[in-house]
C-alpha atoms as one frame of an Amber mdcrd trajectory, in Angstrom:
protein
 -54.733  50.667   9.729 -51.592  52.053   8.156 -51.692  48.797   5.712 -55.505
  48.842   4.850 -55.071  52.304   3.280 -51.966  51.176   1.548 -54.134  48.055
   0.127 -56.844  50.404  -0.360 -55.170  53.440  -1.811 -52.477  51.725  -3.641
 -53.385  49.158  -5.789 -50.679  48.816  -8.246 -48.156  48.281  -5.499 -47.163
  45.093  -4.380 -50.258  43.540  -2.785 -48.977  40.473  -1.896 -46.439  42.114
   0.261 -48.715  44.948   1.997 -51.296  41.265   2.513 -48.453  39.352   3.618
 -47.167  42.269   6.024 -50.832  43.289   7.614 -51.596  39.615   8.002 -48.685
  39.792  10.257 -49.930  42.434  12.125 -53.129  40.757  12.626 -50.939  37.198
  14.029 -49.575  39.492  16.517 -53.156  40.612  17.751 -54.077  36.804  17.696
 -56.303  37.620  15.369 -55.535  33.952  13.297 -58.357  33.720  10.806 -58.246
  37.871  10.246 -54.196  36.869   8.960 -55.091  33.679   7.972 -56.823  35.359
   5.631 -54.616  37.727   4.460 -51.770  35.956   3.894 -54.436  32.985   1.551
 -55.006  36.892  -0.665 -50.899  36.990  -1.040 -50.530  33.645  -1.887 -53.202
  33.867  -4.102 -51.504  37.108  -5.307 -47.923  35.612  -5.767 -48.537  31.645
  -5.951 -44.373  31.421  -5.080 -44.613  33.456  -1.477 -43.135  30.428   0.439
 -43.179  33.470   3.231 -46.573  33.604   2.976 -46.670  30.370   3.207 -44.986
  30.137   5.970 -46.982  32.819   7.877 -49.693  31.364   6.482 -49.203  27.708
   8.275 -47.338  29.857  11.391 -51.517  30.398  12.048 -52.829  27.560  11.870
 -50.454  25.977  13.855 -51.302  28.914  16.917 -55.223  27.619  16.188 -54.029
  24.126  16.811 -54.354  22.944  13.160 -51.204  21.276  12.725 -51.935  19.375
   9.425 -52.455  22.489   7.500 -49.764  23.832   9.429 -47.711  21.472   8.068
 -49.449  21.802   4.550 -48.119  25.186   4.284 -44.739  24.929   5.606 -44.162
  21.952   3.202 -45.167  24.160   0.659 -42.983  27.491   1.644 -40.036  24.528
   1.495 -41.340  22.774  -1.587 -40.906  26.288  -3.262 -37.347  27.005  -1.673
 -35.367  25.002   0.300 -32.720  27.187   1.373 -35.337  29.823   2.311 -35.228
  29.589   6.665 -33.845  27.059   8.985 -37.301  28.260  11.367 -39.343  26.782
   8.486 -38.121  23.229   9.240 -38.525  23.889  12.979 -41.638  25.327  13.004
 -43.275  22.162  10.828 -41.355  20.498  13.274 -43.117  21.733  16.005 -46.575
  20.857  14.625 -44.958  17.006  13.524 -43.996  17.014  17.473 -47.821  18.374
  18.403 -49.275  15.709  16.340 -46.950  12.806  17.479 -44.512  12.154  13.939
 -41.253  12.399  15.992 -39.222  11.074  13.407 -40.517  13.385  10.936 -39.842
  16.373  13.138 -36.227  15.116  14.253 -35.584  14.742  10.587 -36.639  18.461
  10.246 -34.657  20.018  12.975 -31.844  17.902  11.633 -32.062  20.282   8.484
 -32.062  23.146  10.639 -29.819  22.816  12.723 -27.498  21.458   9.774 -28.566
  25.819   8.428 -28.204  27.598  11.904 -26.417  25.751  14.396 -27.061  28.921
  17.084 -30.674  28.106  17.243 -31.311  26.553  21.074 -35.047  26.752  20.219
 -34.006  23.672  16.952 -31.973  22.352  19.564 -34.334  21.329  22.733 -37.181
  20.295  19.982 -35.527  17.805  19.141 -34.503  17.083  22.243 -37.818  16.603
  22.917 -38.965  14.668  20.076 -36.292  12.137  21.144 -37.654  11.999  24.532
 -40.640  11.314  23.382 -38.724   8.292  20.968 -36.614   6.814  25.151 -33.871
   7.859  23.863 -32.552  10.602  26.259 -29.003   9.740  25.778 -29.300  12.195
  22.697 -32.345  13.754  24.573 -29.559  14.883  27.026 -26.863  16.113  24.315
 -29.602  18.377  22.832 -30.514  19.952  25.699 -27.025  20.401  27.302 -26.870
  22.317  23.003 -29.917  24.511  24.322 -28.227  25.429  27.298 -24.631  26.398
  25.924 -26.454  28.575  23.872 -29.279  30.536  25.827 -27.375  29.639  29.872
 -30.661  30.274  31.948 -33.019  28.185  28.780 -35.435  27.129  31.645 -37.489
  24.515  29.303 -34.743  23.263  28.559 -32.672  22.794  32.539 -36.449  21.569
  33.403 -36.394  18.768  30.114 -32.569  17.909  31.124 -33.840  16.781  34.553
 -36.882  14.262  33.068 -33.657  12.849  31.106 -31.667  11.747  33.855 -34.846
  11.331  35.419 -35.937   8.666  32.779 -32.909   6.712  32.992 -32.763   6.827
  36.365 -30.000   9.289  37.060 -31.580  10.902  40.298 -28.776  12.583  41.783
 -28.272  14.121  38.373 -32.076  14.632  38.419 -31.953  16.575  41.481 -29.036
  18.227  40.705 -31.301  19.492  37.576 -33.635  20.329  39.439 -32.406  22.286
  41.876 -30.514  24.499  39.784 -33.524  25.143  38.085 -35.022  26.611  41.496
 -32.127  29.018  41.702 -31.617  30.544  38.599 -28.368  32.222  40.318 -26.600
  28.782  40.029 -27.302  28.213  36.386 -23.804  28.280  34.698
């Protein structure tokens, strides 16, 4: 409501930022169509607003339109390739959903090189490797994610599946038992 008042009453301020911020509020309220509209206005007001492109791409992702998500996040990266590792992780997520695992791995390599403390990026890259049946690399990434976030249950579950895929059933069982008993997480 406050952002709407600012838009209506102070037309000389940086409206691109205000529309982008209101779009984020709509996004957090799960009103993705409204957020996409506001991000679009922010982009029209300032065509090099990489944050608005990324945010609009994220909203498209929430609406499961991963092709548009990739398009907008790619534009954010084109405008400022060093802006944030999260841009590459966000685009990689859409690539995984669309089963373009090699593109996802390429983006996640960049993301991890920019921020090697992002457990989500390691976990997602592990998933891409596992889809490509490269379970050994997946295991490395899941272990890296778990080192960063010791109670990362999704990474533990995927780690167990990777060991299962390698027919190391004892190791898989051990990991699944740890997942069932979170007090055993190291």
